[in-house]
Backbone of each chain as ProteinMPNN parsed JSONL, in Angstrom:
{"seq_chain_A": "MSGMIDIVYAEYNYWIYVTLMMIGFYAMIAKKNLIKKVIGANIFQTAIFLFYISLADVTGGTAPIIVGHGGEHAEHAADVIYTNPVPHCLILTAIVVAVSTTAVALALIIRIYNEYGSLEEDVILAARRKLQPEFSEHARQKGVAEVSEQ", "coords_chain_A": {"N_chain_A": [[71.331, 94.063, 78.662], [72.266, 91.558, 77.164], [69.728, 90.518, 76.841], [67.999, 92.04, 75.437], [69.088, 91.621, 72.932], [68.769, 88.915, 72.769], [65.71, 89.078, 72.646], [65.417, 90.733, 69.944], [66.559, 88.586, 68.313], [64.686, 86.292, 69.072], [62.484, 87.468, 68.029], [62.175, 87.999, 65.37], [60.765, 87.901, 62.975], [58.538, 89.825, 63.729], [60.01, 92.227, 63.76], [60.691, 92.863, 61.394], [57.931, 92.99, 60.244], [57.048, 95.024, 61.232], [59.031, 97.179, 60.454], [58.269, 96.428, 57.187], [55.535, 97.133, 57.693], [55.554, 99.97, 57.715], [57.235, 101.262, 55.608], [54.998, 101.213, 53.753], [53.577, 102.807, 55.007], [54.602, 105.255, 54.803], [55.085, 105.309, 52.413], [52.318, 105.39, 51.444], [51.614, 107.983, 52.354], [53.806, 109.724, 51.668], [54.243, 109.559, 49.167], [53.803, 111.423, 46.137], [52.134, 110.096, 43.815], [49.303, 108.931, 42.67], [49.377, 105.437, 41.956], [51.701, 104.83, 43.363], [51.053, 104.975, 45.687], [48.986, 103.73, 46.068], [50.483, 100.748, 46.049], [52.196, 101.213, 48.198], [50.003, 100.754, 49.952], [49.191, 97.77, 49.475], [51.962, 96.795, 50.577], [51.525, 97.479, 53.123], [49.061, 96.03, 53.663], [50.061, 92.846, 53.492], [52.074, 93.263, 55.199], [50.924, 93.029, 57.582], [49.568, 90.516, 57.322], [51.476, 89.116, 57.166], [52.624, 89.484, 60.033], [50.567, 88.048, 61.128], [50.656, 85.537, 60.497], [53.135, 84.834, 61.427], [52.183, 84.943, 64.251], [50.735, 82.658, 64.132], [52.701, 80.197, 63.936], [54.196, 77.746, 65.069], [56.446, 76.137, 67.131], [58.513, 73.956, 66.086], [56.381, 72.67, 65.119], [53.831, 71.257, 62.536], [52.057, 71.443, 58.985], [49.083, 72.44, 59.034], [47.338, 69.625, 58.811], [45.986, 66.46, 58.89], [48.02, 63.704, 60.137], [48.607, 60.601, 59.756], [45.965, 59.697, 59.613], [43.976, 56.924, 60.138], [45.914, 55.738, 58.994], [49.159, 54.1, 58.088], [50.425, 55.041, 59.944], [49.287, 55.668, 62.199], [49.461, 55.45, 64.97], [51.264, 57.391, 65.693], [49.717, 59.613, 65.549], [48.682, 61.184, 67.89], [51.403, 62.465, 68.624], [51.972, 64.133, 67.21], [52.701, 68.051, 66.554], [50.805, 70.539, 65.44], [50.74, 73.629, 63.871], [48.935, 76.767, 64.55], [46.049, 76.523, 62.788], [43.738, 78.92, 63.029], [44.338, 81.479, 62.491], [45.484, 81.658, 59.735], [43.005, 81.043, 58.342], [41.595, 83.285, 58.46], [43.46, 85.206, 57.449], [43.547, 84.234, 54.67], [41.116, 85.291, 54.029], [41.291, 87.644, 54.071], [43.157, 88.432, 52.412], [41.659, 88.024, 49.979], [40.155, 90.192, 50.369], [41.918, 92.179, 50.248], [42.468, 92.267, 47.616], [40.387, 92.741, 46.107], [39.844, 95.493, 47.371], [42.132, 96.757, 46.241], [41.448, 96.348, 43.793], [39.053, 98.081, 43.43], [40.377, 100.694, 44.215], [42.115, 100.805, 41.926], [40.489, 101.161, 39.958], [39.07, 103.852, 40.592], [41.245, 105.369, 40.427], [41.932, 105.116, 37.237], [39.796, 106.483, 36.371], [39.832, 109.172, 38.005], [42.066, 109.684, 36.501], [41.172, 109.673, 33.611], [39.426, 112.435, 34.127], [41.375, 114.36, 34.894], [43.683, 113.92, 33.697], [46.286, 113.525, 34.577], [48.424, 111.818, 36.921], [49.69, 112.628, 39.366], [49.381, 113.621, 42.934], [49.744, 116.578, 43.501], [49.026, 117.769, 40.777], [46.547, 117.097, 40.031], [45.358, 118.086, 42.345], [45.718, 121.178, 42.223], [44.539, 121.438, 39.763], [42.028, 121.136, 40.444], [41.325, 122.979, 41.845], [41.35, 125.237, 40.173], [39.076, 124.496, 38.746], [36.974, 124.239, 40.411], [36.759, 126.85, 42.205], [36.074, 127.087, 45.051], [37.332, 125.186, 46.693], [39.865, 126.471, 46.681], [43.022, 127.841, 48.126], [42.639, 130.915, 49.304], [39.936, 130.401, 49.352], [39.65, 128.852, 51.783], [40.758, 130.296, 53.959], [38.645, 132.031, 53.975], [36.571, 130.52, 54.37], [34.241, 128.11, 53.209], [31.359, 128.465, 52.609], [30.982, 131.194, 52.723], [32.875, 131.819, 50.31], [31.078, 130.406, 47.934], [28.552, 132.079, 48.15], [29.19, 134.002, 46.867]], "CA_chain_A": [[71.63, 94.243, 77.092], [71.867, 90.295, 76.076], [67.899, 90.034, 76.908], [67.634, 93.184, 74.357], [69.624, 91.005, 71.74], [67.7, 87.723, 72.673], [64.348, 89.333, 72.26], [65.72, 90.945, 68.572], [66.921, 87.664, 67.41], [63.942, 85.472, 68.392], [60.967, 87.613, 67.337], [62.879, 88.495, 64.135], [59.79, 88.218, 62.208], [57.936, 90.994, 64.181], [60.551, 93.367, 63.737], [60.406, 93.006, 59.799], [56.734, 93.412, 59.89], [56.794, 96.62, 61.805], [59.552, 97.26, 59.134], [57.452, 96.263, 56.222], [54.523, 98.403, 57.884], [55.94, 101.473, 58.057], [57.936, 101.298, 54.642], [54.102, 100.942, 53.328], [52.836, 103.768, 55.459], [55.441, 106.294, 54.065], [54.434, 105.512, 50.792], [50.858, 106.019, 51.317], [51.635, 109.179, 53.068], [54.541, 110.72, 51.429], [54.209, 109.912, 47.749], [52.561, 111.78, 45.325], [51.863, 109.574, 42.891], [48.579, 107.554, 43.355], [49.819, 104.179, 41.871], [52.723, 104.282, 44.526], [49.941, 105.152, 47.159], [48.059, 101.813, 46.369], [51.32, 99.899, 46.228], [52.064, 101.1, 49.577], [48.933, 100.105, 50.479], [49.546, 96.683, 49.219], [52.729, 96.337, 51.103], [51.206, 97.688, 54.556], [48.325, 94.764, 54.012], [51.267, 92.122, 53.642], [52.926, 93.225, 56.575], [50.082, 92.906, 58.729], [49.345, 89.464, 57.185], [53.154, 88.205, 57.821], [52.431, 89.246, 61.432], [49.305, 87.257, 61.653], [51.192, 84.057, 60.072], [54.03, 84.265, 62.685], [51.87, 84.587, 65.473], [49.972, 80.993, 63.979], [53.529, 79.633, 63.648], [54.909, 77.115, 66.577], [58.174, 75.506, 67.0], [58.542, 72.009, 65.829], [55.135, 72.403, 64.24], [53.954, 71.252, 60.912], [51.0, 72.327, 58.51], [47.726, 71.645, 60.323], [46.866, 68.748, 57.838], [46.091, 64.901, 59.822], [48.914, 63.23, 60.067], [48.52, 59.547, 59.959], [44.431, 59.395, 60.284], [43.303, 55.663, 59.712], [47.015, 55.119, 58.13], [49.944, 53.338, 58.888], [51.547, 56.242, 61.011], [47.779, 56.106, 63.139], [49.842, 55.403, 66.53], [52.1, 58.014, 66.034], [48.96, 60.57, 65.411], [48.938, 61.961, 68.851], [52.404, 63.229, 69.302], [51.777, 65.753, 65.879], [52.019, 69.063, 66.761], [49.912, 71.223, 64.471], [50.487, 75.24, 63.583], [47.656, 77.4, 64.774], [45.218, 77.256, 61.702], [42.884, 79.575, 62.64], [44.534, 82.958, 61.806], [45.374, 81.17, 58.373], [41.579, 81.195, 57.825], [41.415, 84.798, 58.879], [44.137, 85.912, 56.384], [42.819, 83.889, 53.492], [39.465, 86.131, 53.67], [41.568, 89.1, 54.24], [44.249, 88.724, 50.948], [40.835, 88.345, 49.146], [39.586, 91.56, 50.36], [42.914, 93.118, 50.035], [42.679, 92.056, 46.167], [39.215, 93.951, 46.065], [40.131, 97.066, 47.936], [43.282, 97.044, 45.316], [40.759, 96.736, 42.269], [38.566, 99.534, 43.695], [41.448, 101.874, 44.384], [42.972, 101.333, 40.435], [39.084, 101.85, 39.14], [39.055, 105.124, 40.693], [42.353, 106.196, 39.55], [41.431, 105.095, 35.819], [38.672, 107.87, 36.414], [40.474, 110.189, 37.979], [42.946, 110.109, 34.956], [40.421, 110.276, 32.591], [39.1, 113.497, 34.291], [42.728, 115.241, 35.329], [44.547, 113.878, 32.798], [47.631, 113.192, 35.575], [48.23, 110.296, 38.203], [49.991, 113.22, 40.065], [48.515, 114.257, 43.481], [49.616, 118.016, 43.465], [48.689, 118.441, 39.614], [45.148, 117.138, 40.065], [44.782, 119.448, 43.225], [45.747, 122.537, 41.145], [43.503, 121.496, 38.242], [40.86, 121.087, 41.104], [41.297, 124.068, 42.252], [40.966, 125.89, 38.907], [37.914, 123.944, 38.319], [36.287, 124.467, 41.787], [37.399, 127.991, 43.211], [35.713, 126.696, 46.59], [38.703, 124.484, 47.101], [41.184, 127.347, 47.002], [43.531, 128.365, 49.224], [41.961, 131.32, 49.609], [38.458, 129.982, 50.221], [39.802, 128.253, 53.213], [40.722, 130.698, 54.788], [37.537, 132.758, 54.584], [35.522, 129.32, 54.988], [33.763, 127.926, 52.081], [30.405, 128.982, 52.738], [31.114, 132.338, 52.257], [32.829, 131.658, 48.767], [29.539, 129.817, 47.095], [27.544, 132.789, 48.131], [29.593, 135.161, 46.016]], "C_chain_A": [[71.484, 92.666, 75.924], [70.414, 90.116, 76.098], [67.622, 90.796, 75.811], [67.98, 92.192, 73.066], [68.799, 89.675, 71.632], [66.447, 87.994, 72.279], [64.292, 89.479, 70.509], [65.634, 90.005, 68.144], [65.648, 86.465, 67.546], [62.509, 86.122, 68.273], [61.812, 88.135, 66.005], [61.669, 89.005, 63.341], [58.916, 89.32, 62.555], [58.576, 92.346, 63.539], [60.581, 93.651, 61.756], [59.077, 93.128, 59.44], [56.511, 94.536, 60.394], [57.755, 97.477, 60.524], [58.922, 97.549, 57.543], [56.67, 97.549, 56.252], [55.17, 100.001, 57.572], [57.086, 101.934, 56.52], [56.518, 101.728, 53.564], [53.353, 102.25, 53.747], [53.408, 104.866, 54.797], [55.782, 106.278, 52.875], [53.393, 105.946, 50.682], [51.259, 107.755, 51.742], [52.588, 110.034, 51.886], [54.821, 110.908, 49.757], [53.226, 110.344, 46.78], [51.989, 111.229, 44.369], [50.694, 108.66, 43.034], [48.803, 105.755, 43.206], [50.868, 103.747, 42.963], [51.731, 104.421, 45.71], [49.452, 103.691, 47.115], [49.152, 100.638, 46.37], [52.077, 99.763, 47.418], [51.183, 100.963, 50.127], [48.712, 98.691, 50.688], [50.626, 95.978, 50.583], [52.312, 96.385, 52.792], [49.809, 96.724, 54.496], [49.149, 93.705, 54.391], [51.689, 92.053, 54.658], [51.956, 92.905, 57.622], [49.573, 91.32, 58.549], [50.707, 88.348, 57.648], [52.814, 88.294, 59.342], [51.102, 88.417, 62.267], [49.91, 85.424, 61.763], [52.168, 84.159, 60.87], [53.603, 83.963, 63.815], [51.287, 83.198, 65.088], [51.527, 80.59, 64.313], [53.983, 78.75, 65.149], [55.975, 76.247, 66.589], [58.089, 74.096, 67.229], [57.289, 71.651, 65.275], [55.126, 72.142, 63.287], [52.601, 71.675, 60.321], [50.186, 71.645, 59.25], [46.788, 70.763, 59.228], [47.221, 67.503, 59.165], [46.697, 64.285, 59.242], [48.602, 61.921, 60.588], [47.138, 58.74, 60.466], [44.117, 57.793, 59.324], [45.124, 54.892, 58.963], [47.685, 54.014, 58.941], [50.723, 53.591, 59.899], [50.592, 56.393, 61.872], [48.284, 56.36, 64.448], [50.762, 56.513, 66.711], [50.749, 59.509, 66.068], [49.083, 61.844, 66.699], [49.646, 62.723, 69.229], [52.71, 64.234, 67.759], [51.584, 66.785, 66.96], [51.534, 70.258, 65.673], [50.348, 73.373, 65.029], [49.172, 75.594, 63.927], [46.905, 77.699, 63.262], [44.598, 78.385, 61.773], [43.087, 81.149, 62.118], [45.053, 82.439, 60.132], [44.301, 81.485, 57.847], [41.348, 82.639, 57.77], [42.206, 85.788, 57.424], [43.898, 85.138, 55.146], [41.794, 84.76, 53.087], [40.445, 87.203, 53.484], [42.897, 89.49, 52.697], [43.209, 88.727, 49.875], [40.289, 89.936, 49.217], [40.713, 92.637, 50.07], [42.84, 93.369, 48.495], [41.37, 93.128, 45.536], [39.431, 95.472, 46.199], [41.114, 97.91, 46.475], [42.29, 97.614, 44.071], [40.131, 97.964, 42.166], [39.144, 100.989, 43.717], [42.144, 102.314, 42.759], [41.339, 101.821, 39.506], [39.043, 103.036, 39.35], [40.133, 105.647, 40.107], [42.256, 105.97, 38.49], [40.811, 106.439, 35.573], [39.346, 108.907, 36.939], [41.305, 110.644, 36.735], [42.381, 110.709, 33.872], [40.013, 111.845, 32.74], [39.586, 114.556, 34.583], [43.669, 115.07, 34.098], [46.521, 113.362, 33.122], [47.281, 112.146, 36.723], [48.916, 111.214, 39.763], [49.235, 114.142, 41.42], [48.313, 115.813, 43.119], [48.681, 118.537, 42.397], [47.359, 118.502, 39.688], [44.412, 118.11, 41.158], [44.61, 120.685, 42.903], [44.767, 122.412, 40.195], [41.729, 121.558, 39.051], [40.485, 122.35, 41.538], [40.798, 125.1, 41.538], [39.403, 125.605, 38.89], [36.628, 124.54, 39.297], [36.633, 125.341, 42.871], [36.996, 127.633, 44.685], [36.632, 126.007, 47.228], [40.089, 125.163, 47.198], [41.939, 127.656, 48.297], [42.864, 129.675, 50.244], [40.442, 131.069, 50.189], [38.563, 129.242, 51.638], [39.985, 128.554, 54.535], [39.761, 131.602, 55.134], [36.609, 131.852, 54.667], [34.568, 129.565, 53.508], [32.805, 128.014, 51.9], [30.322, 130.24, 52.255], [31.189, 132.613, 50.454], [31.865, 131.32, 47.795], [28.883, 130.604, 47.432], [28.131, 133.48, 47.051], [28.877, 134.699, 44.604]], "O_chain_A": [[71.032, 92.504, 74.791], [69.95, 89.442, 75.179], [66.88, 90.212, 75.02], [67.097, 92.029, 72.224], [68.229, 89.359, 70.588], [65.939, 87.172, 71.516], [63.563, 88.793, 69.793], [64.677, 89.928, 67.373], [65.424, 85.743, 66.575], [61.492, 85.439, 68.397], [61.831, 89.353, 66.183], [61.497, 90.191, 63.059], [58.448, 89.876, 61.561], [57.96, 93.259, 62.989], [60.466, 94.735, 61.182], [58.899, 93.392, 58.251], [55.579, 95.153, 59.878], [57.215, 98.29, 59.774], [59.057, 98.584, 56.89], [56.762, 98.55, 55.542], [54.601, 100.96, 57.051], [57.666, 103.019, 56.57], [56.772, 102.476, 52.62], [52.572, 102.767, 52.949], [52.608, 105.52, 54.127], [56.587, 107.014, 52.305], [53.216, 106.887, 49.908], [50.896, 108.601, 50.924], [52.053, 110.95, 51.263], [55.344, 111.861, 49.179], [52.118, 109.843, 46.587], [51.114, 111.945, 43.882], [50.956, 107.558, 43.516], [48.49, 104.949, 44.083], [50.941, 102.599, 43.403], [51.924, 103.718, 46.702], [49.543, 102.79, 47.949], [48.726, 99.53, 46.698], [52.567, 98.699, 47.797], [51.463, 101.047, 51.323], [48.197, 98.26, 51.72], [50.32, 95.047, 51.329], [52.689, 95.527, 53.591], [49.362, 96.672, 55.642], [49.128, 93.444, 55.594], [51.798, 90.974, 55.241], [52.44, 92.439, 58.654], [49.16, 90.791, 59.581], [50.779, 87.261, 58.219], [52.713, 87.226, 59.946], [50.814, 88.261, 63.454], [49.729, 84.525, 62.584], [52.196, 83.028, 61.354], [54.115, 83.094, 64.52], [51.436, 82.432, 66.04], [51.569, 80.751, 65.532], [54.029, 79.35, 66.223], [56.125, 75.596, 65.555], [57.744, 73.37, 68.161], [57.051, 70.485, 64.959], [56.101, 72.473, 62.614], [51.89, 72.298, 61.108], [50.361, 70.626, 59.918], [45.684, 71.164, 58.859], [48.126, 67.485, 59.999], [46.465, 64.025, 58.061], [48.314, 61.87, 61.784], [47.017, 57.769, 61.213], [44.072, 57.688, 58.099], [45.292, 53.739, 58.569], [47.285, 53.32, 59.875], [51.451, 52.86, 60.571], [50.815, 57.367, 62.592], [47.8, 57.265, 65.128], [51.135, 56.698, 67.869], [51.104, 60.461, 66.762], [49.438, 63.013, 66.549], [49.292, 63.639, 69.971], [53.718, 64.903, 67.535], [50.803, 66.723, 67.909], [52.498, 70.8, 65.132], [50.235, 74.017, 66.072], [48.257, 74.819, 63.651], [47.054, 78.753, 62.644], [44.687, 79.103, 60.777], [42.258, 81.838, 61.524], [44.776, 83.318, 59.315], [44.358, 82.209, 56.854], [40.791, 83.051, 56.753], [41.722, 86.664, 56.707], [44.293, 85.903, 54.267], [41.583, 84.981, 51.894], [40.272, 87.741, 52.39], [43.275, 90.57, 52.243], [43.525, 89.295, 48.83], [40.077, 90.669, 48.251], [40.449, 93.786, 49.713], [43.097, 94.49, 48.055], [41.483, 94.037, 44.713], [39.244, 96.373, 45.381], [40.959, 99.003, 45.93], [42.264, 98.728, 43.548], [40.346, 98.802, 41.29], [38.627, 102.055, 43.383], [42.53, 103.418, 42.375], [41.242, 102.667, 38.617], [38.961, 103.681, 38.305], [39.942, 106.451, 39.195], [42.637, 107.054, 38.049], [41.201, 107.295, 34.779], [39.485, 109.793, 36.095], [41.211, 111.716, 36.137], [42.711, 111.738, 33.283], [40.165, 112.577, 31.762], [38.949, 115.607, 34.655], [44.309, 116.0, 33.609], [47.47, 113.054, 32.401], [46.208, 111.806, 37.22], [48.781, 110.78, 40.906], [48.61, 115.17, 41.158], [47.292, 116.316, 42.652], [47.806, 119.374, 42.617], [46.78, 119.573, 39.505], [43.344, 118.709, 41.026], [43.592, 121.323, 43.172], [44.156, 123.421, 39.845], [40.66, 121.868, 38.526], [39.307, 122.706, 41.565], [39.949, 125.856, 42.01], [38.599, 126.527, 39.025], [35.613, 125.128, 38.926], [36.798, 125.013, 44.046], [37.806, 128.005, 45.534], [36.764, 126.23, 48.432], [41.131, 124.667, 47.626], [41.385, 127.69, 49.396], [42.633, 129.596, 51.451], [39.967, 131.486, 51.246], [37.629, 129.118, 52.43], [39.763, 127.981, 55.602], [39.742, 132.07, 56.272], [35.558, 132.317, 55.107], [34.273, 130.606, 52.921], [32.632, 127.663, 50.733], [29.555, 130.43, 51.312], [30.41, 133.13, 49.653], [31.84, 131.999, 46.768], [27.796, 130.137, 47.091], [27.357, 133.545, 46.096], [28.971, 135.408, 43.603]]}, "seq_chain_B": "MIWILDITMLFFLVVCAIAAISIKDLLSAIIILSAYSLIMAIVWVEMHSVDVGFTEAAVGAGITTVLFIATLARTEGRSED", "coords_chain_B": {"N_chain_B": [[60.425, 75.357, 61.134], [63.072, 76.797, 59.194], [65.664, 78.693, 59.648], [67.604, 80.419, 58.729], [66.882, 80.166, 55.535], [64.531, 81.86, 55.975], [65.633, 83.814, 57.29], [67.144, 85.19, 55.185], [64.452, 85.224, 53.492], [63.186, 86.974, 54.078], [64.863, 89.866, 54.21], [65.14, 90.155, 51.929], [62.538, 90.541, 51.264], [62.239, 92.991, 52.294], [64.233, 94.333, 50.85], [62.936, 94.609, 48.625], [60.853, 95.864, 49.344], [61.511, 98.156, 49.602], [62.734, 98.921, 47.197], [60.44, 98.845, 45.482], [59.245, 101.12, 46.196], [60.633, 103.238, 45.648], [61.584, 103.363, 43.219], [61.403, 105.003, 39.543], [59.956, 104.482, 37.347], [56.815, 102.685, 36.773], [55.625, 100.461, 35.912], [58.405, 98.824, 36.373], [58.17, 99.318, 39.122], [55.868, 97.876, 39.584], [56.465, 95.409, 38.369], [58.683, 94.674, 40.725], [57.014, 94.491, 42.751], [55.185, 92.421, 42.485], [57.351, 90.54, 42.533], [57.838, 90.599, 45.575], [55.509, 90.005, 46.455], [55.776, 87.351, 45.752], [57.953, 86.274, 47.368], [56.977, 86.864, 49.943], [55.166, 84.614, 49.864], [56.513, 82.281, 49.523], [57.986, 82.635, 51.992], [55.62, 82.459, 53.716], [54.608, 79.456, 53.122], [56.917, 78.14, 54.126], [56.829, 78.689, 56.639], [54.6, 76.966, 57.312], [52.394, 77.339, 56.633], [50.759, 76.565, 54.345], [48.005, 76.496, 52.793], [47.357, 79.464, 52.856], [49.655, 80.61, 51.373], [49.668, 79.323, 49.091], [47.867, 80.701, 48.102], [48.443, 83.42, 48.048], [50.116, 83.452, 46.223], [49.063, 82.807, 44.009], [46.653, 85.098, 43.849], [48.071, 87.344, 45.093], [50.367, 87.7, 43.874], [49.875, 87.336, 41.182], [46.901, 88.09, 40.167], [46.64, 90.698, 41.39], [48.822, 91.949, 39.96], [48.545, 91.812, 37.217], [45.841, 93.272, 37.428], [47.453, 95.838, 37.962], [48.894, 96.401, 35.746], [46.88, 96.545, 33.673], [45.546, 98.815, 34.512], [47.931, 100.824, 34.347], [48.142, 100.604, 31.315], [46.106, 102.074, 30.85], [46.597, 104.317, 31.861], [49.52, 106.402, 32.525], [52.932, 105.495, 32.377], [54.672, 106.432, 34.33], [56.636, 108.195, 36.519], [56.867, 110.881, 39.196], [58.056, 111.202, 41.6]], "CA_chain_B": [[61.322, 76.721, 60.115], [64.705, 77.003, 58.927], [65.607, 80.058, 60.12], [68.732, 80.939, 57.624], [66.183, 80.386, 54.587], [63.916, 82.458, 56.525], [66.018, 85.527, 57.318], [67.236, 85.339, 53.901], [64.058, 85.554, 52.618], [62.971, 88.653, 54.829], [66.166, 90.775, 53.912], [64.953, 90.037, 50.472], [61.761, 91.517, 51.252], [62.448, 94.559, 52.792], [64.926, 95.337, 49.587], [61.892, 94.328, 47.445], [59.868, 97.075, 49.593], [62.267, 99.472, 49.321], [62.696, 99.358, 45.459], [59.017, 99.099, 45.036], [58.354, 102.254, 46.4], [61.691, 104.466, 45.161], [61.849, 103.648, 41.619], [60.461, 105.912, 39.452], [59.133, 103.639, 36.603], [55.936, 102.125, 37.371], [55.907, 99.21, 35.332], [59.183, 98.211, 37.275], [57.958, 99.284, 40.388], [54.953, 96.796, 39.91], [56.81, 93.726, 38.871], [59.162, 94.292, 42.096], [55.774, 94.443, 43.962], [54.806, 90.981, 42.092], [58.156, 89.867, 42.963], [57.675, 91.026, 46.742], [54.221, 88.86, 46.806], [56.066, 85.814, 45.394], [58.997, 85.782, 47.92], [56.208, 86.595, 50.641], [54.579, 83.477, 49.638], [57.792, 81.411, 49.853], [57.691, 82.522, 53.778], [54.484, 81.521, 54.162], [54.867, 77.987, 52.988], [58.089, 78.029, 55.179], [56.225, 78.876, 58.003], [53.849, 75.935, 57.534], [50.774, 77.799, 56.165], [50.387, 76.483, 52.841], [47.001, 77.416, 51.758], [47.729, 80.967, 52.473], [50.695, 80.804, 50.717], [49.695, 79.226, 47.329], [46.627, 81.799, 47.494], [49.084, 84.558, 48.131], [51.139, 83.177, 45.073], [47.974, 83.246, 43.009], [46.213, 86.103, 43.827], [48.562, 88.457, 45.111], [51.689, 87.754, 42.74], [49.172, 86.789, 39.899], [45.757, 89.046, 39.606], [46.923, 92.027, 41.313], [50.083, 92.182, 39.045], [47.28, 91.999, 36.246], [45.59, 95.018, 37.848], [48.313, 96.919, 38.187], [49.44, 96.3, 34.093], [45.709, 97.037, 33.021], [45.559, 100.312, 34.81], [49.208, 100.942, 33.291], [47.927, 100.815, 30.231], [44.868, 103.219, 30.459], [47.158, 106.076, 32.362], [50.636, 106.94, 32.248], [53.84, 104.459, 33.254], [55.938, 107.829, 34.47], [56.342, 108.873, 38.15], [57.469, 111.956, 39.534], [59.036, 110.373, 43.062]], "C_chain_B": [[62.48, 76.846, 60.156], [64.879, 78.463, 58.751], [66.359, 80.684, 59.502], [67.737, 81.214, 56.221], [65.181, 81.67, 55.263], [64.039, 83.97, 57.056], [66.41, 85.961, 55.989], [66.169, 86.177, 52.917], [63.225, 87.087, 52.522], [63.59, 89.973, 54.627], [65.317, 90.858, 52.464], [63.477, 91.034, 50.472], [61.382, 92.492, 51.308], [62.836, 95.321, 51.902], [63.805, 95.508, 48.71], [60.865, 95.305, 47.691], [60.277, 98.65, 48.882], [62.234, 100.294, 47.887], [61.468, 99.597, 45.213], [58.361, 100.189, 44.687], [59.434, 103.366, 46.029], [61.495, 104.332, 43.726], [60.88, 104.23, 40.981], [59.474, 105.441, 38.052], [58.219, 102.887, 37.029], [55.84, 101.106, 37.235], [57.046, 98.191, 36.136], [58.816, 98.101, 38.364], [57.032, 98.019, 40.695], [55.345, 95.338, 39.279], [57.979, 93.668, 39.951], [58.214, 93.996, 42.671], [55.284, 93.091, 43.518], [56.022, 90.124, 42.871], [58.474, 89.705, 44.948], [56.438, 89.919, 47.053], [54.807, 87.298, 46.518], [56.852, 85.312, 46.826], [57.881, 85.661, 49.624], [55.162, 85.174, 50.88], [55.488, 82.456, 49.769], [57.849, 81.431, 51.422], [56.721, 82.267, 54.444], [54.198, 80.069, 54.292], [55.746, 77.747, 53.839], [58.031, 77.558, 56.535], [54.923, 77.94, 58.106], [52.488, 76.281, 57.388], [50.786, 77.896, 54.567], [49.133, 76.762, 52.315], [47.041, 78.954, 51.636], [48.981, 81.063, 51.551], [50.506, 80.342, 49.215], [48.305, 80.214, 47.225], [47.37, 83.086, 47.26], [49.622, 84.513, 46.387], [49.945, 83.32, 43.438], [47.203, 84.182, 42.83], [46.843, 87.517, 43.699], [49.809, 88.529, 44.134], [50.718, 87.933, 41.295], [48.008, 88.129, 39.452], [46.461, 90.129, 40.228], [47.948, 92.699, 40.342], [49.197, 92.365, 37.669], [46.43, 93.267, 36.401], [46.177, 96.207, 37.455], [48.505, 97.824, 36.552], [48.104, 97.134, 33.561], [45.334, 98.346, 33.361], [46.678, 101.217, 34.414], [48.927, 101.415, 31.945], [46.894, 101.77, 29.718], [45.71, 104.688, 30.926], [48.908, 106.078, 31.785], [51.578, 105.887, 33.264], [55.014, 105.292, 33.89], [55.452, 108.173, 35.881], [56.979, 109.96, 38.608], [58.697, 111.704, 40.712], [58.588, 108.904, 43.015]], "O_chain_B": [[63.027, 77.028, 61.244], [64.363, 79.212, 57.922], [66.02, 81.867, 59.499], [67.745, 82.36, 55.771], [65.39, 82.673, 54.581], [63.224, 84.878, 57.215], [66.043, 87.076, 55.618], [66.377, 87.08, 52.107], [62.856, 87.865, 51.642], [62.994, 91.032, 54.823], [64.917, 91.974, 52.133], [63.366, 92.06, 49.802], [60.461, 93.019, 50.684], [62.428, 96.467, 51.714], [63.719, 96.545, 48.053], [60.091, 95.689, 46.814], [59.819, 99.573, 48.21], [61.952, 101.437, 47.528], [61.257, 100.673, 44.655], [57.554, 100.479, 43.803], [59.011, 104.517, 46.14], [61.222, 105.348, 43.086], [59.718, 104.215, 41.386], [58.411, 106.007, 37.797], [58.671, 102.134, 37.892], [55.912, 100.405, 38.245], [56.754, 97.045, 36.479], [58.943, 97.008, 38.916], [57.203, 97.268, 41.656], [54.736, 94.306, 39.564], [58.346, 92.511, 40.155], [58.401, 92.988, 43.353], [54.856, 92.491, 44.505], [55.767, 89.217, 43.663], [59.194, 88.844, 45.455], [56.586, 89.057, 47.92], [54.323, 86.278, 47.008], [56.55, 84.253, 47.376], [57.946, 84.665, 50.344], [54.57, 84.87, 51.916], [54.951, 81.496, 50.321], [57.77, 80.387, 52.068], [56.764, 81.889, 55.614], [53.687, 79.532, 55.275], [55.334, 76.876, 54.605], [58.6, 76.729, 57.245], [54.169, 78.195, 59.046], [51.554, 75.666, 57.903], [50.81, 78.869, 53.814], [49.16, 77.349, 51.234], [46.822, 79.586, 50.603], [48.935, 82.119, 50.92], [51.087, 80.888, 48.277], [47.798, 80.367, 46.114], [46.993, 83.827, 46.352], [49.487, 85.419, 45.565], [50.105, 83.772, 42.305], [46.865, 84.357, 41.66], [46.596, 88.439, 42.921], [50.106, 89.634, 43.68], [51.048, 88.758, 40.444], [48.254, 88.961, 38.579], [47.106, 90.697, 39.347], [47.857, 93.882, 40.012], [49.435, 93.441, 37.119], [46.383, 94.155, 35.549], [45.739, 97.203, 36.88], [48.387, 99.004, 36.221], [48.243, 98.259, 33.081], [44.787, 99.032, 32.498], [46.387, 102.382, 34.143], [49.389, 102.459, 31.486], [46.778, 102.182, 28.564], [45.509, 105.815, 30.475], [49.258, 105.73, 30.657], [51.284, 105.521, 34.401], [56.162, 104.851, 33.945], [54.307, 108.368, 36.288], [58.134, 109.863, 38.193], [59.896, 111.972, 40.644], [59.036, 108.095, 43.828]]}, "name": "protein", "num_of_chains": 2, "seq": "MSGMIDIVYAEYNYWIYVTLMMIGFYAMIAKKNLIKKVIGANIFQTAIFLFYISLADVTGGTAPIIVGHGGEHAEHAADVIYTNPVPHCLILTAIVVAVSTTAVALALIIRIYNEYGSLEEDVILAARRKLQPEFSEHARQKGVAEVSEQMIWILDITMLFFLVVCAIAAISIKDLLSAIIILSAYSLIMAIVWVEMHSVDVGFTEAAVGAGITTVLFIATLARTEGRSED"}
């Protein structure tokens, strides 16, 4: 049991990242509002970034910038421990990708709002069933091909 | 890593995430998401990942908020859930 507590204590960043990921995932699935879904996607993405940055952290390490290169502390340069910079580079790229996907999602949301006049998923789906009967519940039971023939 | 600062910031992170998805007013939700991004940037700088920290502060907390508010200006600011 104390071993379990040690794991929870030593790896608390990972527990927080899983919690944040589940919060974002819940928002993406259960929330009806489209902007809420995008907020959930953002939380999900930053949770994965937190995982990577926690992975790169080294106990007693410092920021990956060369210390004392040719300067007055040059004799200590070999003693310095750095955190791993490779996940930092990956996440720097991923942040930019996250902003691009958010921008595309929000552009689609504006387009959907202009078409259907609502951001609520159930209202949009109901309006869509009215406009295109092949998406109705009746059509789903009979098969889309049969209804569009009529 | 200063563990007491780390735990405090991670706690606020979870609180902000839950508040951002459960609040009904969308403008408030977006501002809370911006605060969430800023706290995340603090956590990263504190974990010696300075480049990612300031990119998140500029892009995550800045540009994303502007994009969300621009969307909100063209749609409606009220959510049913």
